[in-house]
KETORVEX-137722 format. One record per residue: x, y, z of N, C-alpha, C, CB in turn; residue in three letters; residue number from 0. Coordinates in nm, 4 decimals, padded with zeros to 6 digits. Glycine has a CB too. Layout:
# residues N
     n_c1     n_c2     n_c3    ca_c1    ca_c2    ca_c3     c_c1     c_c2     c_c3    cb_c1    cb_c2    cb_c3  aa   i
        X        Y        Z        X        Y        Z        X        Y        Z        X        Y        Z ala NUM
...
This chain:
# residues 85
     n_c1     n_c2     n_c3    ca_c1    ca_c2    ca_c3     c_c1     c_c2     c_c3    cb_c1    cb_c2    cb_c3  aa   i
  16.1131  04.4613  14.9811  16.0465  04.5891  14.9601  16.0565  04.6705  15.0893  15.8971  04.5688  14.9174 met   0
  16.1000  04.7945  15.0795  16.1149  04.8799  15.1969  15.9780  04.9314  15.2429  16.2098  04.9983  15.1661 ser   1
  15.9739  04.9831  15.3668  15.8500  05.0408  15.4192  15.8051  05.1588  15.3328  15.8689  05.0858  15.5656 glu   2
  15.8996  05.2355  15.2831  15.8669  05.3489  15.1964  15.7971  05.3018  15.0694  15.9937  05.4279  15.1608 gln   3
  15.8430  05.1891  15.0128  15.7824  05.1361  14.8913  15.6411  05.0860  14.9164  15.8676  05.0242  14.8347 asp   4
  15.6126  05.0390  15.0388  15.4809  04.9852  15.0719  15.3774  05.0944  15.0950  15.4904  04.8980  15.1945 lys   5
  15.4226  05.2153  15.1249  15.3301  05.3244  15.1566  15.2513  05.3651  15.0319  15.4070  05.4460  15.2138 lys   6
  15.1203  05.3735  15.0488  15.0333  05.4183  14.9404  15.0385  05.5701  14.9313  14.8877  05.3696  14.9620 leu   7
  15.0105  05.6255  14.8147  15.0111  05.7715  14.8017  14.9008  05.8337  14.8859  14.9946  05.8127  14.6547 pro   8
  14.9221  05.9563  14.9270  14.8244  06.0292  15.0065  14.7621  06.1375  14.9195  14.8897  06.0905  15.1339 glu   9
  14.6324  06.1532  14.9309  14.5600  06.2536  14.8534  14.5024  06.3560  14.9496  14.4474  06.1887  14.7668 leu  10
  14.5267  06.4809  14.9238  14.4673  06.5877  15.0026  14.3862  06.6765  14.9088  14.5768  06.6701  15.0784 ser  11
  14.2605  06.6986  14.9446  14.1713  06.7807  14.8632  14.1116  06.8884  14.9524  14.0591  06.6946  14.7962 ile  12
  14.1152  07.0117  14.9089  14.0529  07.1220  14.9819  13.9127  07.1433  14.9261  14.1383  07.2529  14.9712 gln  13
  13.8131  07.1434  15.0125  13.6754  07.1661  14.9717  13.6326  07.3079  15.0051  13.5822  07.0655  15.0387 phe  14
  13.5560  07.3729  14.9177  13.5060  07.5069  14.9473  13.4238  07.5053  15.0759  13.4213  07.5607  14.8299 pro  15
  13.4442  07.6040  15.1589  13.3690  07.6143  15.2833  13.4274  07.5360  15.3984  13.2311  07.5697  15.2608 gly  16
  13.5374  07.4644  15.3765  13.6002  07.3909  15.4861  13.7155  07.4720  15.5415  13.6491  07.2519  15.4393 thr  17
  13.7568  07.4362  15.6613  13.8738  07.5005  15.7191  13.9952  07.4652  15.6338  13.8947  07.4569  15.8676 lys  18
  14.0997  07.5457  15.6401  14.2175  07.5216  15.5550  14.2783  07.3827  15.5683  14.3222  07.6223  15.5864 pro  19
  14.2619  07.3168  15.6829  14.3208  07.1843  15.6973  14.2211  07.0713  15.6696  14.3773  07.1690  15.8362 asn  20
  14.1013  07.1042  15.6144  14.0048  07.0015  15.5783  14.0516  06.9291  15.4535  13.8652  07.0624  15.5565 gly  21
  14.0622  06.7966  15.4602  14.1107  06.7213  15.3454  14.0691  06.5754  15.3557  14.2629  06.7324  15.3342 arg  22
  14.0789  06.5074  15.2442  14.0556  06.3629  15.2386  14.1911  06.2963  15.2352  13.9684  06.3217  15.1140 ile  23
  14.2102  06.1963  15.3207  14.3363  06.1229  15.3225  14.3061  05.9751  15.3104  14.4175  06.1526  15.4516 arg  24
  14.3915  05.9031  15.2400  14.3775  05.7588  15.2333  14.5147  05.6963  15.2259  14.2916  05.7165  15.1129 phe  25
  14.5212  05.5692  15.2596  14.6481  05.4974  15.2574  14.6592  05.4093  15.3802  14.7667  05.5951  15.2502 gly  26
  14.7635  05.3296  15.3848  14.7857  05.2400  15.4970  14.8086  05.3201  15.6249  14.9050  05.1474  15.4693 leu  27
  14.7342  05.2863  15.7291  14.7549  05.3491  15.8590  14.6910  05.4849  15.8784  14.8969  05.3620  15.8826 gly  28
  14.6225  05.5368  15.7786  14.5651  05.6710  15.7889  14.4532  05.6761  15.8928  14.5122  05.7164  15.6528 val  29
  14.3760  05.5705  15.9065  14.2657  05.5708  16.0036  14.3178  05.5939  16.1454  14.1877  05.4380  15.9970 ala  30
  14.4345  05.5419  16.1759  14.4921  05.5582  16.3096  14.5394  05.7012  16.3341  14.6083  05.4615  16.3288 ala  31
  14.5510  05.7818  16.2291  14.5963  05.9204  16.2419  14.4798  06.0193  16.2534  14.6832  05.9573  16.1229 gln  32
  14.3584  05.9700  16.2420  14.2429  06.0596  16.2371  14.2285  06.1417  16.3654  14.1158  05.9794  16.2128 val  33
  14.2683  06.0881  16.4776  14.2572  06.1621  16.6040  14.3381  06.2896  16.6033  14.3013  06.0758  16.7194 gly  34
  14.4630  06.2809  16.5606  14.5473  06.4007  16.5575  14.4999  06.4982  16.4500  14.6941  06.3623  16.5328 ser  35
  14.4519  06.4457  16.3372  14.4000  06.5328  16.2311  14.2772  06.6093  16.2792  14.3652  06.4504  16.1055 glu  36
  14.1849  06.5392  16.3424  14.0595  06.6005  16.3872  14.0839  06.6974  16.5022  13.9594  06.4926  16.4299 ile  37
  14.1764  06.6653  16.5919  14.2014  06.7546  16.7051  14.2508  06.8908  16.6583  14.3031  06.6923  16.8006 ser  38
  14.3118  06.8976  16.5410  14.3545  07.0255  16.4841  14.2377  07.1028  16.4231  14.4619  07.0024  16.3784 asp  39
  14.1259  07.0348  16.3994  14.0146  07.0960  16.3273  13.8988  07.1369  16.4172  13.9648  07.0016  16.2230 met  40
  13.8853  07.0750  16.5337  13.7673  07.1013  16.6163  13.8008  07.0890  16.7636  13.6535  07.0054  16.5802 thr  41
  13.7245  07.1556  16.8447  13.7340  07.1357  16.9891  13.6004  07.0830  17.0419  13.7734  07.2683  17.0610 asp  42
  13.5142  07.0402  16.9497  13.3825  06.9884  16.9866  13.3683  06.8419  16.9528  13.2738  07.0673  16.9176 gly  43
  13.2481  06.8057  16.9137  13.2171  06.6665  16.8802  13.2287  06.6449  16.7301  13.0757  06.6285  16.9289 arg  44
  13.2481  06.5186  16.6936  13.2478  06.4820  16.5521  13.1462  06.3702  16.5323  13.3905  06.4378  16.5038 val  45
  13.1065  06.3515  16.4093  13.0124  06.2470  16.3731  13.0824  06.1489  16.2810  12.8858  06.3060  16.3059 leu  46
  13.0863  06.0234  16.3216  13.1426  05.9153  16.2404  13.0252  05.8478  16.1697  13.2253  05.8117  16.3284 val  47
  13.0283  05.8443  16.0380  12.9184  05.7898  15.9585  12.9666  05.6645  15.8875  12.8654  05.8945  15.8560 ile  48
  12.8915  05.5555  15.9038  12.9304  05.4274  15.8450  12.8057  05.3442  15.8176  13.0281  05.3506  15.9383 thr  49
  12.8254  05.2181  15.7821  12.7110  05.1279  15.7651  12.7262  05.0081  15.8575  12.6983  05.0814  15.6176 asp  50
  12.6236  04.9278  15.8648  12.6230  04.8157  15.9596  12.7254  04.7083  15.9253  12.4856  04.7536  15.9647 arg  51
  12.7559  04.6913  15.7970  12.8559  04.5917  15.7585  12.9930  04.6311  15.8118  12.8607  04.5756  15.6053 thr  52
  13.0307  04.7564  15.7948  13.1586  04.8050  15.8470  13.1622  04.7878  15.9988  13.1811  04.9538  15.8084 ile  53
  13.0506  04.8174  16.0643  13.0429  04.8001  16.2090  13.0609  04.6539  16.2481  12.9095  04.8523  16.2617 met  54
  12.9926  04.5640  16.1786  13.0001  04.4224  16.2144  13.1393  04.3637  16.1907  12.8973  04.3438  16.1353 ser  55
  13.2129  04.4199  16.0950  13.3487  04.3740  16.0675  13.4514  04.4385  16.1601  13.3849  04.4028  15.9232 leu  56
  13.4104  04.5414  16.2324  13.5007  04.6083  16.3256  13.5963  04.7067  16.2602  13.5793  04.5066  16.3994 gly  57
  13.5741  04.7370  16.1333  13.6638  04.8264  16.0599  13.6633  04.9674  16.1196  13.6237  04.8320  15.9120 val  58
  13.5522  05.0071  16.1780  13.5391  05.1408  16.2367  13.6279  05.1620  16.3592  13.3956  05.1655  16.2746 his  59
  13.6744  05.0543  16.4212  13.7491  05.0633  16.5470  13.8778  05.1441  16.5350  13.7818  04.9250  16.5965 lys  60
  13.9486  05.1366  16.4221  14.0707  05.2168  16.4069  14.0393  05.3655  16.4213  14.1370  05.1893  16.2701 asp  61
  13.9280  05.4061  16.3627  13.8888  05.5471  16.3687  13.8434  05.5843  16.5098  13.7765  05.5765  16.2671 val  62
  13.7522  05.5081  16.5665  13.7001  05.5433  16.6987  13.8083  05.5313  16.8066  13.5807  05.4536  16.7340 thr  63
  13.8978  05.4347  16.7951  14.0080  05.4236  16.8913  14.0990  05.5463  16.8844  14.0897  05.2955  16.8649 asp  64
  14.1274  05.5933  16.7622  14.2129  05.7111  16.7458  14.1461  05.8358  16.8021  14.2470  05.7323  16.5979 ala  65
  14.0145  05.8476  16.7832  13.9421  05.9615  16.8390  13.9464  05.9580  16.9918  13.7962  05.9623  16.7895 leu  66
  13.9223  05.8405  17.0491  13.9259  05.8262  17.1946  14.0656  05.8566  17.2493  13.8827  05.6842  17.2353 glu  67
  14.1677  05.8103  17.1813  14.3064  05.8329  17.2243  14.3375  05.9822  17.2355  14.4043  05.7662  17.1260 lys  68
  14.2771  06.0630  17.1493  14.3009  06.2071  17.1496  14.1932  06.2847  17.2259  14.3086  06.2577  17.0072 his  69
  14.1070  06.2133  17.2982  14.0060  06.2788  17.3814  13.8977  06.3494  17.3044  14.0707  06.3755  17.4706 gly  70
  13.8678  06.3014  17.1851  13.7670  06.3650  17.1009  13.6338  06.2932  17.1186  13.8105  06.3640  16.9519 ile  71
  13.5317  06.3681  17.1561  13.3974  06.3122  17.1696  13.3379  06.2909  17.0314  13.3065  06.4048  17.2547 asn  72
  13.2664  06.1808  17.0157  13.2069  06.1530  16.8855  13.0748  06.0798  16.9011  13.3025  06.0713  16.7991 phe  73
  12.9913  06.0942  16.7998  12.8704  06.0153  16.7852  12.8924  05.9240  16.6662  12.7429  06.1056  16.7668 asp  74
  12.8312  05.8069  16.6704  12.8481  05.7074  16.5652  12.7131  05.6764  16.5031  12.9136  05.5787  16.6204 leu  75
  12.7024  05.6957  16.3725  12.5797  05.6655  16.2988  12.6112  05.5526  16.2007  12.5243  05.7931  16.2237 phe  76
  12.5387  05.4405  16.2149  12.5635  05.3250  16.1283  12.4439  05.2917  16.0392  12.5991  05.2041  16.2127 asp  77
  12.3631  05.3923  16.0102  12.2418  05.3705  15.9316  12.2543  05.3965  15.7824  12.1353  05.4551  15.9845 gly  78
  12.3767  05.4126  15.7337  12.3958  05.4363  15.5900  12.3602  05.3091  15.5144  12.5428  05.4804  15.5585 val  79
  12.2874  05.3223  15.4050  12.2544  05.2079  15.3211  12.3639  05.1902  15.2167  12.1156  05.2261  15.2536 leu  80
  12.4230  05.0707  15.2097  12.5287  05.0484  15.1106  12.4714  05.0463  14.9685  12.6025  04.9163  15.1399 pro  81
  12.5545  05.0784  14.8726  12.5158  05.0733  14.7319  12.5506  04.9374  14.6746  12.5848  05.1852  14.6513 glu  82
  12.4775  04.8769  14.5896  12.3352  04.9070  14.5695  12.2536  04.8506  14.6838  12.2850  04.8503  14.4353 pro  83
  12.1370  04.9072  14.7070  12.0515  04.8568  14.8144  11.9204  04.8069  14.7623  12.0272  04.9632  14.9172 his  84
């Protein structure tokens, strides 16, 4: 199977009230691209919202590492309650 075949489809959705490049993306490796995506959208801080399970598993690191790599300041909130709670 080629690398192209392994790539998951990407979904981009425009939300009312967002900047033209605001979108939802998913797929393999997308978390590592968040730094470049966000740097095009803001010159300030961002808020990363997650839950404690994601934090304990270290899944958030791809996102926070990408933000740090691009010099983007962020706050991290891990108080989301997972469904069902």
